[in-house]
Kinemage of the C-alpha trace (Angstrom):
@kinemage 1
@onewidth
@group {chain A} dominant
@subgroup {mainchain}
@vectorlist {calphas} color= white
{ca met a 1} P 1.323 18.064 -4.453
{ca ala a 2} L 4.692 19.282 -4.467
{ca val a 3} L 7.701 16.857 -3.656
{ca ala a 4} L 11.111 18.019 -3.180
{ca ser a 5} L 13.910 15.837 -2.800
{ca thr a 6} L 16.503 18.915 -1.830
{ca gly a 7} L 15.765 22.497 -0.886
{ca glu a 8} L 16.939 25.333 1.015
{ca thr a 9} L 13.992 25.588 3.921
{ca ala a 10} L 15.469 25.405 7.019
{ca leu a 11} L 15.496 22.250 9.093
{ca asp a 12} L 14.392 23.777 12.475
{ca gly a 13} L 10.710 23.449 13.223
{ca leu a 14} L 10.189 20.453 10.509
{ca asp a 15} L 8.371 17.333 11.390
{ca leu a 16} L 9.833 14.058 10.433
{ca ile a 17} L 7.638 11.727 8.618
{ca ala a 18} L 8.070 8.384 7.800
{ca asp a 19} L 6.445 5.105 6.337
{ca ile a 20} L 7.942 1.851 7.154
{ca gly a 21} L 6.767 -1.104 4.833
{ca gly a 22} L 8.290 -4.655 4.916
{ca thr a 23} L 11.002 -4.032 2.635
{ca asn a 24} L 11.666 -0.320 2.511
{ca ala a 25} L 11.800 2.717 4.920
{ca arg a 26} L 10.796 5.583 3.362
{ca phe a 27} L 11.469 8.883 5.124
{ca ala a 28} L 10.692 12.664 4.690
{ca leu a 29} L 10.563 16.354 6.275
{ca thr a 30} L 7.583 18.269 6.277
{ca asp a 31} L 6.935 21.822 7.279
{ca pro a 32} L 3.903 22.110 9.534
{ca gly a 33} L 3.227 25.879 8.533
{ca ala a 34} L 3.164 25.035 4.727
{ca pro a 35} L -0.465 25.605 2.878
{ca arg a 36} L -0.321 22.124 1.985
{ca pro a 37} L 1.946 19.260 2.882
{ca glu a 38} L 5.323 19.372 1.047
{ca leu a 39} L 7.549 16.465 1.146
{ca leu a 40} L 11.132 17.074 1.299
{ca his a 41} L 14.473 15.572 1.778
{ca leu a 42} L 13.187 12.076 0.648
{ca gln a 43} L 14.890 9.183 1.386
{ca arg a 44} L 14.392 5.460 0.688
{ca leu a 45} L 16.458 3.246 3.146
{ca pro a 46} L 16.617 -0.831 2.294
{ca asn a 47} L 15.401 -2.603 6.134
{ca ala a 48} L 18.096 -5.146 5.760
{ca glu a 49} L 20.833 -2.543 5.943
{ca phe a 50} L 19.432 -1.929 9.458
{ca ala a 51} L 18.339 -3.813 12.959
{ca ser a 52} L 16.063 -1.544 13.803
{ca leu a 53} L 13.054 0.814 13.010
{ca gln a 54} L 15.221 3.688 15.391
{ca his a 55} L 18.776 2.582 13.986
{ca ala a 56} L 16.673 3.378 10.323
{ca ala a 57} L 15.696 6.839 11.638
{ca glu a 58} L 18.473 8.112 13.204
{ca his a 59} L 20.530 7.445 10.074
{ca tyr a 60} L 18.445 9.446 8.080
{ca leu a 61} L 18.162 12.325 10.677
{ca ser a 62} L 21.989 12.360 10.868
{ca gln a 63} L 22.107 12.617 6.676
{ca val a 64} L 20.166 15.422 6.653
{ca gly a 65} L 20.925 17.092 9.818
{ca ala a 66} L 17.352 17.362 11.270
{ca arg a 67} L 16.226 17.111 14.839
{ca pro a 68} L 12.531 17.114 14.818
{ca ala a 69} L 10.252 17.817 17.749
{ca arg a 70} L 6.953 16.094 16.323
{ca ala a 71} L 6.889 12.634 14.063
{ca ala a 72} L 3.957 10.693 12.194
{ca ile a 73} L 5.385 7.064 11.268
{ca ala a 74} L 2.965 4.879 9.135
{ca val a 75} L 3.619 1.212 9.817
{ca ala a 76} L 3.002 -2.013 8.008
{ca cys a 77} L 1.376 -3.430 11.080
{ca pro a 78} L -1.257 -3.335 13.536
{ca val a 79} L -1.190 -0.225 16.139
{ca ala a 80} L -2.873 -0.606 19.068
{ca gly a 81} L -0.965 -0.627 22.442
{ca asp a 82} L 2.509 0.580 23.354
{ca glu a 83} L 4.138 -2.407 21.656
{ca ile a 84} L 4.108 -2.715 17.788
{ca arg a 85} L 5.531 -5.369 15.973
{ca leu a 86} L 5.794 -5.455 11.841
{ca thr a 87} L 3.922 -7.995 10.149
{ca asn a 88} L 6.532 -8.784 7.114
{ca arg a 89} L 9.770 -7.713 9.100
{ca ala a 90} L 11.262 -8.862 11.808
{ca trp a 91} L 11.430 -5.326 13.819
{ca ser a 92} L 9.161 -4.522 16.832
{ca phe a 93} L 9.635 -1.250 19.226
{ca ser a 94} L 8.140 0.536 21.805
{ca arg a 95} L 6.142 3.537 21.202
{ca ser a 96} L 7.490 5.634 24.412
{ca glu a 97} L 10.904 4.206 24.153
{ca leu a 98} L 11.383 5.730 20.081
{ca gln a 99} L 9.791 8.719 21.306
{ca gln a 100} L 12.554 9.137 23.531
{ca ala a 101} L 15.285 8.033 21.688
{ca leu a 102} L 14.189 10.466 18.952
{ca gly a 103} L 13.853 12.954 21.525
{ca leu a 104} L 10.325 13.843 19.980
{ca arg a 105} L 7.910 16.271 21.929
{ca gln a 106} L 4.938 14.030 19.864
{ca leu a 107} L 4.731 10.641 17.759
{ca glu a 108} L 2.050 9.435 16.272
{ca ile a 109} L 2.001 5.923 15.033
{ca ile a 110} L -0.811 4.924 11.795
{ca asn a 111} L -1.208 1.904 9.767
{ca asp a 112} L 0.692 1.929 6.625
{ca phe a 113} L -2.514 1.887 4.557
{ca gly a 114} L -4.477 4.408 6.924
{ca ala a 115} L -1.839 6.979 6.084
{ca val a 116} L -2.024 5.572 1.790
{ca ala a 117} L -6.126 6.368 2.699
{ca trp a 118} L -5.218 9.651 4.026
{ca ser a 119} L -3.461 10.579 1.298
{ca val a 120} L -6.095 9.873 -1.163
{ca pro a 121} L -7.838 13.173 -1.027
{ca ser a 122} L -4.942 15.343 -0.969
{ca leu a 123} L -3.327 13.833 -4.490
{ca ala a 124} L -3.424 16.115 -7.744
{ca arg a 125} L -5.063 14.886 -10.918
{ca glu a 126} L -1.575 13.781 -11.883
{ca asp a 127} L -0.994 11.568 -9.180
{ca arg a 128} L -3.832 9.258 -10.227
{ca ile a 129} L -4.800 6.870 -13.066
{ca thr a 130} L -8.162 6.553 -13.796
{ca leu a 131} L -9.267 3.130 -14.883
{ca his a 132} L -12.938 3.691 -14.602
{ca gly a 133} L -14.973 7.045 -14.345
{ca asp a 134} L -14.352 10.159 -14.770
{ca pro a 135} L -11.178 11.576 -14.052
{ca asn a 136} L -12.148 15.155 -13.016
{ca ala a 137} L -14.789 14.106 -10.865
{ca thr a 138} L -14.627 15.105 -7.353
{ca leu a 139} L -13.610 12.185 -5.447
{ca ala a 140} L -16.933 10.496 -3.806
{ca gly a 141} L -16.875 8.776 -0.677
{ca pro a 142} L -16.700 5.985 0.806
{ca val a 143} L -13.078 4.973 -0.624
{ca ser a 144} L -11.996 1.884 -0.472
{ca val a 145} L -8.291 1.613 -0.437
{ca ile a 146} L -6.698 -1.463 -1.880
{ca gly a 147} L -2.660 -2.374 -2.638
{ca pro a 148} L -0.600 -5.022 -3.380
{ca gly a 149} L 3.081 -4.195 -2.533
{ca thr a 150} L 5.081 -6.271 -0.225
{ca gly a 151} L 2.079 -7.244 1.608
{ca phe a 152} L -1.855 -6.246 1.073
{ca gly a 153} L -3.366 -3.328 2.185
{ca val a 154} L -7.035 -2.450 2.957
{ca gly a 155} L -7.856 0.960 4.076
{ca leu a 156} L -11.495 2.654 3.922
{ca leu a 157} L -11.998 6.684 3.552
{ca val a 158} L -15.548 7.947 4.302
{ca gly a 159} L -16.957 11.604 4.334
{ca asp a 160} L -16.534 14.118 1.866
{ca pro a 161} L -14.442 17.130 0.888
{ca val a 162} L -17.425 19.413 2.606
{ca ser a 163} L -17.236 17.803 5.718
{ca gly a 164} L -13.962 16.231 5.982
{ca trp a 165} L -12.540 12.574 5.746
{ca arg a 166} L -11.889 10.269 8.226
{ca val a 167} L -9.864 7.297 7.697
{ca val a 168} L -10.476 3.591 8.941
{ca glu a 169} L -7.241 1.802 9.060
{ca thr a 170} L -8.110 -2.216 8.684
{ca glu a 171} L -6.276 -5.431 8.309
{ca gly a 172} L -8.414 -6.248 5.499
{ca gly a 173} L -5.863 -8.039 3.232
{ca his a 174} L -5.774 -10.819 5.536
{ca val a 175} L -8.862 -12.103 4.917
{ca ser a 176} L -9.339 -15.801 3.583
{ca phe a 177} L -9.236 -15.760 -0.377
{ca ala a 178} L -12.160 -16.793 -2.417
{ca pro a 179} L -10.745 -19.060 -5.432
{ca gln a 180} L -12.914 -19.067 -8.550
{ca gly a 181} L -12.114 -21.602 -10.903
{ca glu a 182} L -9.972 -24.764 -10.763
{ca glu a 183} L -6.589 -22.963 -11.922
{ca glu a 184} L -7.469 -20.662 -8.476
{ca arg a 185} L -8.211 -23.802 -6.333
{ca asp a 186} L -4.915 -25.356 -7.606
{ca ile a 187} L -3.218 -21.986 -6.058
{ca ala a 188} L -5.148 -21.673 -2.809
{ca arg a 189} L -4.001 -25.491 -2.225
{ca trp a 190} L -0.355 -24.419 -3.142
{ca val a 191} L -0.406 -21.789 -0.938
{ca ser a 192} L -2.314 -23.671 1.988
{ca ala a 193} L 0.293 -26.501 1.480
{ca arg a 194} L 2.924 -23.974 2.174
{ca phe a 195} L 1.532 -21.457 4.830
{ca gly a 196} L -1.465 -23.286 6.390
{ca arg a 197} L -4.086 -21.013 5.053
{ca ala a 198} L -4.408 -19.273 2.117
{ca ser a 199} L -4.870 -15.127 2.363
{ca asn a 200} L -5.606 -12.560 -0.088
{ca glu a 201} L -2.076 -11.086 0.743
{ca arg a 202} L -0.385 -14.632 0.568
{ca ile a 203} L -1.087 -14.231 -3.447
{ca leu a 204} L -1.558 -10.248 -4.043
{ca ser a 205} L 1.669 -9.644 -3.053
{ca gly a 206} L 5.033 -9.611 -4.815
{ca met a 207} L 5.482 -12.962 -3.066
{ca gly a 208} L 2.121 -13.786 -4.066
{ca leu a 209} L 3.419 -13.359 -7.539
{ca ser a 210} L 6.022 -15.513 -7.075
{ca his a 211} L 3.284 -17.946 -5.228
{ca ile a 212} L 1.076 -17.974 -8.172
{ca asp a 213} L 3.770 -18.506 -10.761
{ca ala a 214} L 5.330 -21.434 -8.975
{ca ala a 215} L 1.486 -23.109 -8.398
{ca leu a 216} L 1.053 -22.454 -12.184
{ca gly a 217} L 4.386 -23.781 -13.195
{ca gly a 218} L 4.439 -27.049 -11.149
{ca val a 219} L 7.195 -25.920 -8.646
{ca ala a 220} L 6.396 -28.121 -5.292
{ca pro a 221} L 5.710 -25.955 -2.186
{ca pro a 222} L 7.639 -27.327 0.602
{ca lys a 223} L 10.777 -26.819 -2.366
{ca gly a 224} L 9.239 -23.699 -3.382
{ca gly a 225} L 11.526 -21.373 -1.176
{ca pro a 226} L 14.939 -20.475 -3.071
{ca ser a 227} L 13.741 -21.367 -6.297
{ca leu a 228} L 10.758 -19.121 -6.620
{ca arg a 229} L 11.263 -16.604 -9.354
{ca glu a 230} L 11.415 -12.795 -8.265
{ca pro a 231} L 8.010 -10.545 -8.875
{ca ala a 232} L 9.944 -8.012 -10.598
{ca asp a 233} L 11.548 -10.545 -13.018
{ca ile a 234} L 7.929 -12.071 -13.791
{ca val a 235} L 6.273 -8.681 -14.574
{ca glu a 236} L 9.315 -8.106 -16.693
{ca ala a 237} L 8.895 -11.263 -18.342
{ca ala a 238} L 5.180 -10.694 -18.859
{ca leu a 239} L 5.654 -7.522 -20.384
{ca glu a 240} L 8.153 -8.736 -22.538
{ca gly a 241} L 5.800 -10.835 -24.023
{ca his a 242} L 7.466 -14.467 -24.953
{ca asp a 243} L 7.226 -15.874 -21.410
{ca val a 244} L 3.547 -17.832 -21.261
{ca leu a 245} L 4.492 -18.621 -17.767
{ca ala a 246} L 4.567 -15.124 -16.787
{ca arg a 247} L 2.092 -13.707 -18.898
{ca arg a 248} L -0.646 -16.276 -17.336
{ca thr a 249} L 0.687 -15.521 -13.742
{ca leu a 250} L 0.457 -11.608 -14.540
{ca ala a 251} L -3.266 -11.915 -16.089
{ca arg a 252} L -4.185 -14.499 -13.292
{ca phe a 253} L -2.844 -11.821 -10.511
{ca cys a 254} L -4.842 -9.215 -12.518
{ca ala a 255} L -8.279 -11.240 -12.417
{ca ile a 256} L -7.847 -12.051 -8.563
{ca leu a 257} L -7.266 -8.223 -7.713
{ca gly a 258} L -10.291 -7.683 -9.636
{ca ser a 259} L -12.427 -10.123 -8.147
{ca val a 260} L -11.252 -8.933 -4.483
{ca ala a 261} L -11.311 -5.080 -5.538
{ca gly a 262} L -15.292 -5.757 -6.323
{ca asp a 263} L -15.865 -7.465 -3.050
{ca thr a 264} L -13.895 -4.654 -0.752
{ca ala a 265} L -15.964 -2.253 -2.744
{ca leu a 266} L -19.445 -4.389 -1.537
{ca val a 267} L -18.080 -4.655 2.404
{ca his a 268} L -17.181 -1.184 2.375
{ca gly a 269} L -20.358 0.583 0.308
{ca ala a 270} L -17.504 2.066 -1.806
{ca arg a 271} L -18.343 4.767 -4.299
{ca thr a 272} L -14.763 4.761 -5.294
{ca val a 273} L -11.629 2.330 -5.415
{ca val a 274} L -8.320 3.625 -5.566
{ca ile a 275} L -5.536 1.100 -5.886
{ca ala a 276} L -2.009 1.863 -4.497
{ca gly a 277} L 1.091 0.048 -4.062
{ca gly a 278} L 4.458 -0.186 -5.861
{ca ile a 279} L 2.873 -3.363 -7.787
{ca val a 280} L 0.127 -2.132 -10.100
{ca pro a 281} L 1.771 0.884 -11.404
{ca arg a 282} L 4.288 -0.834 -13.553
{ca phe a 283} L 1.703 -2.797 -15.804
{ca val a 284} L -1.717 -0.628 -15.956
{ca pro a 285} L -1.939 -1.171 -19.865
{ca phe a 286} L -1.773 -4.746 -18.986
{ca leu a 287} L -4.260 -4.689 -16.255
{ca arg a 288} L -6.877 -2.364 -18.429
{ca ser a 289} L -6.462 -5.214 -21.133
{ca ser a 290} L -6.772 -8.125 -18.339
{ca ala a 291} L -10.053 -9.600 -17.102
{ca phe a 292} L -9.531 -6.895 -13.784
{ca arg a 293} L -12.701 -5.346 -14.905
{ca glu a 294} L -14.471 -8.480 -15.745
{ca arg a 295} L -14.164 -9.543 -12.552
{ca phe a 296} L -14.764 -6.784 -10.463
{ca leu a 297} L -18.432 -6.790 -11.987
{ca asp a 298} L -18.359 -10.373 -11.333
{ca lys a 299} L -21.014 -10.067 -8.443
{ca gly a 300} L -24.231 -11.485 -9.758
{ca arg a 301} L -27.434 -8.942 -8.757
{ca phe a 302} L -24.681 -6.811 -7.776
{ca ala a 303} L -22.818 -6.335 -11.338
{ca ala a 304} L -25.211 -3.358 -11.849
{ca his a 305} L -24.616 -1.725 -8.765
{ca leu a 306} L -20.802 -1.656 -8.902
{ca glu a 307} L -20.698 -0.385 -12.651
{ca ser a 308} L -20.905 3.016 -11.463
{ca val a 309} L -17.714 2.353 -8.649
{ca ala a 310} L -15.192 4.868 -10.168
{ca ile a 311} L -11.979 2.975 -9.859
{ca his a 312} L -8.197 4.655 -9.528
{ca val a 313} L -4.527 3.800 -9.362
{ca ile a 314} L -1.957 5.963 -7.479
{ca ser a 315} L 0.923 6.922 -9.100
{ca his a 316} L 2.346 9.142 -6.878
{ca gly a 317} L 5.521 7.893 -5.676
{ca trp a 318} L 5.405 8.386 -1.930
{ca pro a 319} L 1.750 8.270 -0.920
{ca gly a 320} L 2.393 6.849 2.408
{ca leu a 321} L 4.488 10.100 3.208
{ca leu a 322} L 2.299 12.201 2.012
{ca gly a 323} L -0.692 10.469 3.949
{ca ala a 324} L 1.043 10.570 7.452
{ca ala a 325} L 1.926 14.428 7.035
{ca val a 326} L -2.100 14.685 6.374
{ca ala a 327} L -2.313 12.643 9.424
{ca leu a 328} L -0.504 14.570 11.478
{ca arg a 329} L -2.252 17.360 10.761
{ca gln a 330} L -5.604 16.182 11.088
{ca arg a 331} L -4.486 14.896 14.589
{ca glu a 332} L -3.078 18.573 15.547
{ca ser a 333} L -6.242 20.026 14.617
{ca ala a 334} L -8.837 17.407 16.383
């Protein structure tokens, strides 16, 4: 999979591709005539610096000097209807109004984790890290795609390389958290006290790391806002090795991720699990040595069934953009 941040490709006729998360807006251009999707003129823009998605998109297009006729935009929220509201960012927009404002002939809006799922068959071998299974084996579906980031995404990829692939977009990250053991019940109580409900996203996300850290550290939920440690600081301290609380937090995060990955694989009937998102690639060696695999398999009579499920971590830096480009091609050929 080729990725180019600069180049001499003429901008006329290129498509706009965007991946809009809760924290960052990622943009690129892609040539619909190329044999494989190639990401050109990549930019990551902080959402906090822009009033709306339209504002961010207009800024990007003015920077690169492009006026595309088509676009595919992946967004971190459900995508039914004309009105779109992001889950973890106070942005909303009308599809039709955004299409008109950007002068687009065609605008496709897809779920962000649907986009990540679309990217999976197009990933090169070097774009993923294998935790379990044969790294050179052909991708076997169904594929559960999960990912801790600003939120917790869940997608499903069904099909095969011969007959083609199809993505089922889901909001599976918002299912209820199922704690195991007293420590996880304490975490669930902490999260419920603060938010009224403990979902997987409240725990398996960037802020989820902060929530686990606060719960294990004895921070009272109502006072937890400003005093919570930053997720990046927790990961850094855990990997450095001298912060006991940070290591407990990251170890618990990995264990819970294993449980949820195993549950998702059973629900989807998956033969492959792919972990995406911006968090896990930072600590793959820690994940390998954690209770992730043990908890993934801790499903009673179905432990042997899950032994054969391959598990990979996406290391590609822009899977949502790649998947949005793939999805746009799929919809054009449909």
